[in-house]
One Martini backbone bead per residue (centre of mass of N, CA, C, O) as a GRO file, in nm:
protein
  120
    1UNK     BB    1  -2.416  -1.653   0.110
    2UNK     BB    2  -2.478  -1.972   0.091
    3UNK     BB    3  -2.268  -2.252  -0.015
    4UNK     BB    4  -2.282  -2.544  -0.197
    5UNK     BB    5  -2.021  -2.800  -0.184
    6UNK     BB    6  -1.892  -3.027  -0.410
    7UNK     BB    7  -1.688  -3.294  -0.360
    8UNK     BB    8  -1.504  -3.543  -0.332
    9UNK     BB    9  -1.636  -3.852  -0.258
   10UNK     BB   10  -1.934  -3.721  -0.181
   11UNK     BB   11  -1.863  -3.457  -0.059
   12UNK     BB   12  -1.988  -3.183   0.157
   13UNK     BB   13  -2.049  -2.822   0.193
   14UNK     BB   14  -2.112  -2.526   0.376
   15UNK     BB   15  -2.043  -2.178   0.273
   16UNK     BB   16  -1.932  -1.868   0.422
   17UNK     BB   17  -1.846  -1.520   0.325
   18UNK     BB   18  -1.751  -1.236   0.517
   19UNK     BB   19  -1.674  -0.933   0.358
   20UNK     BB   20  -1.475  -0.694   0.434
   21UNK     BB   21  -1.269  -0.573   0.699
   22UNK     BB   22  -1.140  -0.295   0.857
   23UNK     BB   23  -0.958  -0.141   1.064
   24UNK     BB   24  -0.955   0.066   1.291
   25UNK     BB   25  -0.809   0.360   1.149
   26UNK     BB   26  -0.833   0.358   0.863
   27UNK     BB   27  -0.750   0.533   0.606
   28UNK     BB   28  -0.895   0.742   0.415
   29UNK     BB   29  -0.818   0.627   0.093
   30UNK     BB   30  -0.672   0.385   0.099
   31UNK     BB   31  -0.502   0.144  -0.100
   32UNK     BB   32  -0.469  -0.032   0.170
   33UNK     BB   33  -0.543  -0.328   0.382
   34UNK     BB   34  -0.628  -0.519   0.663
   35UNK     BB   35  -0.823  -0.777   0.576
   36UNK     BB   36  -1.141  -0.928   0.686
   37UNK     BB   37  -1.280  -1.261   0.717
   38UNK     BB   38  -1.574  -1.462   0.757
   39UNK     BB   39  -1.590  -1.817   0.814
   40UNK     BB   40  -1.841  -2.070   0.733
   41UNK     BB   41  -1.874  -2.419   0.821
   42UNK     BB   42  -2.113  -2.673   0.709
   43UNK     BB   43  -2.278  -2.963   0.640
   44UNK     BB   44  -2.118  -3.214   0.645
   45UNK     BB   45  -2.085  -3.550   0.493
   46UNK     BB   46  -1.791  -3.540   0.609
   47UNK     BB   47  -1.457  -3.535   0.626
   48UNK     BB   48  -1.298  -3.206   0.609
   49UNK     BB   49  -1.035  -3.038   0.535
   50UNK     BB   50  -0.860  -2.758   0.696
   51UNK     BB   51  -0.693  -2.456   0.561
   52UNK     BB   52  -0.539  -2.159   0.508
   53UNK     BB   53  -0.400  -2.259   0.233
   54UNK     BB   54  -0.689  -2.274   0.075
   55UNK     BB   55  -0.664  -1.960   0.085
   56UNK     BB   56  -0.733  -1.665  -0.123
   57UNK     BB   57  -0.656  -1.347  -0.277
   58UNK     BB   58  -0.795  -1.157  -0.552
   59UNK     BB   59  -0.743  -0.885  -0.714
   60UNK     BB   60  -0.820  -0.660  -0.973
   61UNK     BB   61  -0.508  -0.703  -1.082
   62UNK     BB   62  -0.441  -1.028  -1.009
   63UNK     BB   63  -0.338  -1.039  -0.729
   64UNK     BB   64  -0.200  -1.239  -0.479
   65UNK     BB   65  -0.320  -1.328  -0.142
   66UNK     BB   66  -0.214  -1.455   0.151
   67UNK     BB   67  -0.353  -1.595   0.422
   68UNK     BB   68  -0.443  -1.554   0.768
   69UNK     BB   69  -0.504  -1.602   1.077
   70UNK     BB   70  -0.675  -1.480   1.332
   71UNK     BB   71  -0.618  -1.388   1.625
   72UNK     BB   72  -0.840  -1.580   1.826
   73UNK     BB   73  -0.920  -1.762   1.548
   74UNK     BB   74  -0.958  -2.067   1.531
   75UNK     BB   75  -0.866  -2.341   1.316
   76UNK     BB   76  -0.975  -2.612   1.204
   77UNK     BB   77  -0.852  -2.913   1.048
   78UNK     BB   78  -1.167  -2.987   1.050
   79UNK     BB   79  -1.479  -3.124   0.928
   80UNK     BB   80  -1.769  -3.269   1.052
   81UNK     BB   81  -2.037  -3.410   1.101
   82UNK     BB   82  -2.243  -3.173   1.266
   83UNK     BB   83  -2.067  -2.927   1.215
   84UNK     BB   84  -1.950  -2.587   1.312
   85UNK     BB   85  -1.731  -2.347   1.153
   86UNK     BB   86  -1.557  -2.050   1.275
   87UNK     BB   87  -1.349  -1.805   1.103
   88UNK     BB   88  -1.057  -1.592   1.057
   89UNK     BB   89  -0.926  -1.394   0.787
   90UNK     BB   90  -0.615  -1.238   0.653
   91UNK     BB   91  -0.505  -0.947   0.448
   92UNK     BB   92  -0.318  -0.754   0.241
   93UNK     BB   93  -0.515  -0.530   0.041
   94UNK     BB   94  -0.664  -0.373  -0.198
   95UNK     BB   95  -0.866  -0.163  -0.302
   96UNK     BB   96  -1.171  -0.293  -0.404
   97UNK     BB   97  -1.187  -0.556  -0.600
   98UNK     BB   98  -1.255  -0.918  -0.542
   99UNK     BB   99  -1.138  -1.255  -0.430
  100UNK     BB  100  -1.233  -1.534  -0.259
  101UNK     BB  101  -1.048  -1.843  -0.243
  102UNK     BB  102  -1.116  -2.207  -0.275
  103UNK     BB  103  -0.864  -2.483  -0.236
  104UNK     BB  104  -0.875  -2.796  -0.097
  105UNK     BB  105  -0.704  -2.916  -0.361
  106UNK     BB  106  -0.472  -2.737  -0.429
  107UNK     BB  107  -0.541  -2.538  -0.731
  108UNK     BB  108  -0.846  -2.614  -0.721
  109UNK     BB  109  -1.107  -2.411  -0.760
  110UNK     BB  110  -1.446  -2.428  -0.607
  111UNK     BB  111  -1.453  -2.125  -0.482
  112UNK     BB  112  -1.603  -1.787  -0.490
  113UNK     BB  113  -1.584  -1.443  -0.357
  114UNK     BB  114  -1.702  -1.144  -0.385
  115UNK     BB  115  -1.562  -0.808  -0.341
  116UNK     BB  116  -1.563  -0.486  -0.157
  117UNK     BB  117  -1.310  -0.243  -0.077
  118UNK     BB  118  -1.401   0.025   0.120
  119UNK     BB  119  -1.177   0.316   0.205
  120UNK     BB  120  -1.402   0.583   0.261
   0.00000   0.00000   0.00000
């Protein structure tokens, strides 16, 4: 579902995070896989910077995984009013539950999305 996020200086965006998906051929019952999420950002009320460094994944053991952009899925450096940006991020993470976290300014997480990575 879409989440409306109020940021500093009166700015806001709407963001959705879908996933994860594992690559075709992932071994059934694998303990970890290269997981991918699709992120859509829209309805910005001003210019909001975007960076892959703003996102990370925390697995159910509490371990953090830093994401990378998926090749062929360019990530805009910002979103402006009336734009819609969709990109894909990925990281190797363990099967099970976790959270995709977004911290647009430093370490202050403003949104997170729960997920379950079922590799069976």
